N, C-alpha and C positions, 0 to 999 in steps of 0.2 A: 329505586329503578328509574332509569331515564325515560320520562314520559314521551319526550320528543321522538326518541328512537322507536318506541312502541307504536306511535302514531304514524311513523314513516315520514316525518317532516324533516328529519336531520340524518344525513349520511356523512360520516366522518371523512374528511379529505385525506389525501396521502400525507400531507403535512401534519394533520392532527394525529394520525396513526403513528407517524414517526415520533412525535412528541410523547405520545402515550407509551410507546415502547421504550423510549429513552428513560422516562420516569419509572416505569413499572419493571423494567428488566435491566437496563444498563446501570442505573444508579445502585440497585442492590448488588449487582455483579462487582461494581467498583468497591463497595464496602466489603464484600467477600474476599476480593483480591487483597485488600489492605490487611484484613484479618489473617489471611494465609501467610502474607509476607512477615507479619509480626510473629506468627507461630513458627515460621522457619528460623527466624533470628533467635527465638527463645528455645530452640531445640538443643542448644549447647553442643552442636556438632554430632548429635546422635545420628548415625548413618541411615538407619531405617526411617526415622521420622523425617529427616531431610529429604530422602528419596520420595516418600509418599507426598509430602507437601509440594515438592518440585513437580511431581507428576500432576497433581491437582491444579497447580498454577498453569501448567502447559495446556491442560484441557480447557481451563477458563480462558486462556488467551485465544485458543482456537474458536471457542464459542463466541467470544466478543468479536473476533474478526468476521465470522459468518454472519452475525447479526448486523454488523456494520455494512456488509455487502448487500444484505437483503434490504436494509433501509435505503441505501444509495440507489439500488435498482428500482425500488418502488417510487422514491421521491428524490430525483436528482437535485443536488444543491444548485442554487443560483450562482452563476459564475461571477467572481469579483476580481477582475484583473488589477494587479498591483505591480509596482516596479520592484523587480527582484534581480539579484545578481545570480549568475550561473553557479558560483561557488555555494551560495545559500541553498540552492535547489539540490545540488549534489550531496552536500553534507547532511542536509535535513532528511533526504531519502535514505541514506545509510543509517542515520541516527534513529530512524523509525523502526528499524529491525530489532529483533531480539539480540541480546548481548553476544551469544555464540555465533550468530549470523553476521553481525557487524564486522567481526574480525576477519571474515573471508571476503570482504568487498574492498577492492582497491580503487582509488579515485585518481583520475587524470583529466586535465583540461588544457586547451590551448590558451594563449593570451587573448581573452575575449573582452568585448565591450563591458562597460561598468554596470549596465542594467538593461532589462527589457520588460515589457508589460505582459503579464500572464497571471492566471490564478495560481499563485505559488503553492498553497496547500493542496490544491487538486492535482497539480503536476507532481508534487512530492508523493502523493498517494499512488498515482499511476506508476511512477518509477519504483516505489516500494513494493507494489504488487508484482511487477515484472521481476524484480530482484528475488522476491520470495519464491516465485515459480521456478526461476533459474537455479536458485540454491537448492531447492528440493530435488531437482532433476540431476544435480551435478555434485561430485565429491570434492572438486578442487575449488580454488579461489575464483572470483568473478571480478572483471574489470568494468567499472562504470566511468565513462568518459563523456566529454562534451566538446564539440567543435562547431565552427561556422561553415556552412556550405551555401554560398550565395546569400539569399534572403531568408535562410532557414538556420535555426539552431538544431543540431543533431545530437541527441542523447543516445549513447550506444551502450548496451550491456553485452559484453563479450564473455562467453563461457568456453571453457576448455573441454576437450573430448574425453571427459571422465564421467560417463553416465552412472547414476546411482540407481541400483535396483529399487523399484517402488511399485506399488499396486497400480492398476490401470487408473488413469485420470478420472476423477470424480466430477460430479456436477458442480461442486464448489470450485474446482480448478477451472472448469469451463466458464463459470460465472466471473471468476477473478479476471480472466483474460478478456471476456466480453466487456466488463466494466472499464478496464484499462483502455481498450480500443474505443469504446463509446465516448469516454471523457476526453481522450485526445482529439477525436473528431469534433466534439462540442467546442473545444478550444481552438478549432481551426487547423489542427495538425493532422498527421497521418502516421501510421505504424508500418513497419516492414520487418521481415525476417530474412536474413542473408546468410548463406553458407559460404565459407571460404575454402581455398584449396588446402589450408593447414588444418582442416577439420574443426575449426572454431566456428561456433554459431554466433551470429550477431543479431540482437534485437534492437531495432532503431525506432526512436520516437522523434519525429521531425516536427518542430514547432516554428511557425512564422515569426520572424523578428519584427515585433511591433513596438513602437515607442522606445527604441533603443537610443542610447546617448552616443551618437556617432560624431 
């Protein structure tokens, strides 16, 4: 037993808790995921086994996503701006989705500058979370595009008016949107939701163009 904790002389920081959760929960979950993937491949196409393992993997994916959000909410990562290209951001955001979701995301961008300074992994997570929310709410394909608007880079998610019946939004959905908005603001950007006359909803993430190669 940790004597320092009993004596009240040590209170774990958010970073220490994050590290402990990663070691005690995320590492075993990664091992479990790998074992389930092996089991699915070894099922020799047996429909029931494949269906059960696929369902277990889906639940594990949701659990991992929820844990990641809690960790990020408690202990926001330090921002590390790097030079990134717009194409890298767009394709990494789509690539972070599950396979069946990736096929529903179309990408488009204007002829943009070769790079700008931003925390690329964090911006990718923001766009991935907004894409996840949009795909869960929508039955059709979704467009992810980027363009310049003055001194801002505008990343837009355009959804078509094909709403998918789903239960009332949960606290996890609210947390996902809250984290996306908070991280954009930490990086100096802003978010907006715009409705068009064609019944398409647009989610915008506007980031300042800093350190671009003009």
